[in-house]
N, C-alpha and C positions, 0 to 999 in steps of 0.2 A: 163763087159759092153763094152769092147773095140770094139767088132764086131758090136753091134747094140745098138745105143742110139740116143736120140734126144737132141742136144746141147741146143736148146732154152728152153726145159723143165728143163734141169739142171740149166741153168741161172736163170730161174724163181724160182726154189727151193732155190738157193743160195741167191737171192735177198730177198726172204721171210725170210730166217734165219737172215738176217741183220735187216730188217725193223720190223719184228714181234717178233723176239727173242733177238735182241740186240747183235748179234755176229758180229765180224769184218770180212771183206772179206779176209784180209791177213791170218786170222786163219782158215777159212773154205775152201778157194779155193784150197789149195794144195791137200786136200783129194779128191775133185771132179776131179782135173786135173790128179791125179794118175790113174784114171779109164778110161781115154779117150785116143784116138789116139794122139800122141805127136803133130801132125800138127794142132790139134784143140785147143791146150792149149791157144795159144795167142788169138784166137777168143773168147773163153769163158771169158778170162780176159777182153777183150775189151767190151764185152756185159755187164758184171757185173759192171765194173768200169764206163763204159759210162752211164748206167742207173742211177747210183749213182750221177754222175757229173751233169746230167741235169734232175734229178727227178721231180722238180716242173713243168718243161715244159711238160714232158710226162704226168704227172698227170692232168695238165690243158687241154691237148688235149683229154685225155680220158673222162674228165667231159663234154667237148663239144660234144663228139661223142656218149656217152652212157646215157640212161635215168636214170640209177642208177648203182652205183659201185657194183662189185662182192665182197661179204663178206663171212665170216665164212669159210666153207670147200672149197668154190670156190675162196678164196682169192688168192691162188697161180696162178690161171688163170688170175687174174688181172695183176699180175707181168709178166705173159706170154705176155699179150697184150702190156704192157710197153716195153718189150723186142722187140716185133714186131715194135712198133712205133720208137724205137731208131734205129733199122736197116734201116727203110725207110728214116729216117731224117738224120742220121749221118754216115752211112757206104756205102761202094761201092758194097755191096752185091746186085746182081741183084734183083729187086723187086719181081719177080715171085718166086725166091728161098727163099727170106725172108718170103714171104707170106706162101708158102706151108710148109716150115719147122716149122714155128710158129704155123700154124693151126694143123699140125700133133702132135705138142707138147701136145695138148689137149687130144689126144688119149693116149699118154704115161702117162699123168697125170690122166688117167681114168675118163675123163669128155668129152667123144666123142660128147655128146649132145650139147656142147658149141662150136663145130667147126664152125657152121654157124655164131654165134655171133662174134667170133674172126675174121673170114674172112670178115664179113660185116664192122666191125669197121676199120680194116686196109685198106680195099678198099675205104671206105669213106674218110679216112685220105689222101690216095693218090690223090683223086679228089680235096680235099679242102686244101691241104697243104699250098699253097702260102697265101691264105686268113687267115688261122689259124695262121700261123707263124707271119704274120703282126700284127694280133690282140694280140698275146702273147707278142710281143716285146713292147707293150704299157701296159701290165698288171703289177700288183703289184709283181707278182712272177718272173719277168724277171731277178732278180739278182741271182736266183738259190741258195739262202741261207735261212735258217730258220730266222724268224724275229728277234729273240733274239740275234742271232750272228751278223746279219747285223747291228742291233742297237749298239752293243758293238764296232764293228769295226768302225762305223761312229763316235761314241763318242771319240774313241781313236785317230783317224786319220781324223779330219774334212776336211783336204785338200787332203788327199791321199787315202781315203777309196775306191774310185772307182777303182783305179789301183790295190789295194790289192784284191778286190773282183774279178776283171777281171783275175788276175794272178791265183787265187784259182780255177777259172773255166776252166783254160787251162790244156792241157796235160803237164806233167813235162818234163824238159830237162833231159838228161842223163849225169851225171858228173862222171868223173873218178878221183881217187886219185892215183898218180903215186908213186910207191915205190922208194924213193930217194936213197935207197941202191943199186938199179939196174940202174935207168936212171933218168935224170932230166926230168921235164915235157916237155920242148921244144924238147929234144932228142926223147922222146916217141911219141911226136906229129909227128915227121918225120917218125917214124916206122908205125904209123897209116896211114899216107899219102901214104906210100908204099903199105899198105894193102887196099888202096882205101877208107879209112875212114877219113872224114874231121872233124877236131877238132879245138877249139878256146882256147887260153891261156890268163889268167888274172893274171898278176904278183902279185895282191893283195893276191891271194891264190897260193903260189908258187908250190904246189904239184898237182894242179887241172887242168883238161882239160874238156871242155864241148863239147860233140859230136854234130855235126850238125843234125844227125838223130840217135835215139836209135838203138842199134844192139845187137844181142846175145853175151854174154860174150865169147862164144867159138870162135867168130871172132876176139877177141882182142889178139894182139901179146903177148905171154908169160903169159897169164892170169893164167893158171894152175901152172906156176912157181912162181907166186906171184909178177909179174911186175906191176900189176894194181889192184885196188879194186873199185867197184862201190860205190861211196859215194858223196852226195851233197856237193857243195863247202861251204855252210854255216855251215854244220856239221863239215867240216874240220877245221873251224876256232877255234873250242874248244881246240884241242890239240896244235894248233899253239900258241894260247894265253897262254895256260898252260906252254909251253916252258920247257918240262921235260929235265933233264940232265942225262947222264950216271951215274950209281952207286947210284942214288937217290931212295928212296922208294916212289912209286906213287900208289895212290888208284883211280881206276876208279869205281865210285859208280853209280848204275843203268846202268850197262855196256852192257847188251844184246842189239843188237846181236853181238857187238864186233868191230864195225867199228872204234870207238874212241880208244879202247884198242890197236888195231893193229897199228893205226896211232901213238900213244904214243911210241910204240916200234920201229917204223920206224925212228922216230925223235931221240930217245935215246935207241939204241939196247941193252945197258947194264943196263938199269934201272930195278929195282926190282918192278914189277907191280902186284898188286892184283886187280882182276876184280870181282866185287860183284853185284849180281842181285837177286831180290826176286823171280823171275820166273825161276824155275829149268829147265823147258823145253826149254826156250829161251837161256839158258846158253849153250846148245849143239851147237848153232850157233856160240857162242864165240869160243868154242873148234875147230869147223870146220875152222873158219877164221884163228885162230892161226896156225893150222896144214898146211893150204895151204901156209901161209907166212913163215912157219918154224920158228915160234916164241914161246917164253915160257912166261906164266904168271900163277900166282896162282889164281885159279877160286873157288869162294865160293858162295853158296846160302845164302842170308842174307837180312834182312830188314834194310833199311837205318835208320829207327827210333831207332833201337836197336843194335848199333855197338858193345856193350859189348858182344853180343852173338857170334860175328865172328871175331872181330879185335884182340882179345886176347891182349889187352892193347898196341898194336903196334901203334907207332906214324908215321906220314907220312910227307915227305918233300913237296909233292904236292898232291892235291885232285881235281879230276874232278867230279863234281856233275851234271850230266845231269838229272835234276829232273823230276819226273813223272809230266806230264802237260796235258793241253787240246789238244795239237797237232794241234792247229789252224794255225800254220805256215806251216804245211805240207799237207793241205787239197788237193792240186793238186795231191799229191802222193797217198793219202788215202781219196777219196771223200766221203766215207761212214761216216767219222768223223762228217760231217755236220748233219747226221741223228742219230748218236749214242750218241752224246753229248747232255747234257741238260744245261740250264742256271744255274741251281742250282749246277752243277758240279764245276763251277769256284771257288766259295768260298771254297768248300770242298778240291779242289786240292791246293788252296793257303794255306790252313791250314796244309795240308800234307807236302807241300814244306817247310813251316816254321819249322815244327817239325823235318824234316830231317836235315835242316841247323843247327838248335840248337844242335841236337844230335851229328853231325859229327864234328863240329868246335873244340871241345876239343881234337880231334885226329890229328889235324894239329899242327906240331912243331912250336914253336916261330920262326918267320922269314920265315915261310913256305907260300906257295901260294895255294889258292883255286880258281878254276873257277866254278862259278855257271852258268848253261846253261839250256835253255828250247827251245823246238821247238814250242813256242807259240808267238802270236803277241799281247796278251792281257796284259796291264800294271799291272793288279792285280797279275799276276804270275811273273812279271819281275821287272820293275822299282820300283813299290810299295814294292815288296818283299825285294829288296836290300836296299832301303831306311830305311825300318823298321829294318832290321838286323843291319845296321850301327848305327842306333839310340840307340840300346840296347847293342852293343858290342864296347866298347871304344878301344879294342885291334885290331879292324878290320879297315884296310885302303883300299880304292878303288884305284887300281893302273893300269896304262897302258890302262885305258878305260875312255871314256867321263863321264860326270856327270851321275851317276846311271847305266852306262853300255852301251853296243852296242845293238841297236835293228835293226836287218836285216828284211826287208820286202820281200815277194816273188816277183819275177820279171822274165819275160820270158827269159831274157838274163843272169840272174844271179841265185843266190841260193834261197833256201827256206826261209821262215820266221823263224828267230832264234834270241835268245837273249843270250848275255854273259856278265858277270861281273867278273873282276879279283880282288880277295880280298887277301891282305897280312896280316899276323898276326904279330903284333909288337913284336920285340925281347925282 
């Protein structure tokens, strides 16, 4: 495919896999990117992620411009039109190039008879864009979220919901975690400045730097040598709160892709860490991250609900449970979450989290520490979960955290939406 392919048709197929088959972009994009010219990888990602980010807007435009939507076997052409609209509205691609490449996508998708329709819709949009954009700004769809999720966020944060939604709709900042065994964050900030890369330091997260502009990891000083890792600042808070010590036994449960495992080992290089995840494929990423940072951990495939199958009666000084969740705090990084999640998922996920918490608590030593974390902003998965756990476990104490835990909300200048609670087991 590397020599001759149409990037817009590839984007349309990927979008179809997400919206019609329920697959995640992060799972399917690498396969598509493997078969294209390396210089096109970023553009393919921009088109797919961009369409997901503003999907209700693009759908609204297509409804205004078309008598009826394309359905059935022609559905992928509908996504091709959305890809065209996204380019005209949100990218610097010259309009003539966006038009011709998108129209040619119909030929590649074996629907050449629809070239005229696609061309007509996109040209009409060019002519009417200012008026259409103004009307959309006053429409019900302007928040770019499904109604059920918008309602939940409004109910949880009556005073802050607009800022949460706005942050969700923005492109995410790029955060680095600086390996404290090589450099302090301020020292690495100086190295970045020498390389012409601007970064900001926030002492609340001592290992973290936020880049002014995202850049390829190959541009980062010493990346291959393990000097820095790409990890959001809120995610870094988990290992900081866990505060692992050398020579302790530490469990990182639901560990893939390994960002928190490696952070634990940067804080406590001589800790005995076991990293467990139910997804065997994603554990290969844990291995890769450990190798790059020249660290060692025991890696096991296992379900958090059934620790008896993999823990072998071992007890742990500290447990980090980054529980499976709705991921509603990282929508700006994974905008397809808005269209993959369903309202009914929240109660199911809360039940799963409760099951894992109950199953793993007996494996924490008396006097030991457990950090419960999610990348969710929904109380059902966070504050409510911890309050229920405390109500049924008299041996659990909430420590080093405010009442029921910390809830971080996504923000342009700071980290993603994250929740953490630190629980200590009475001796």
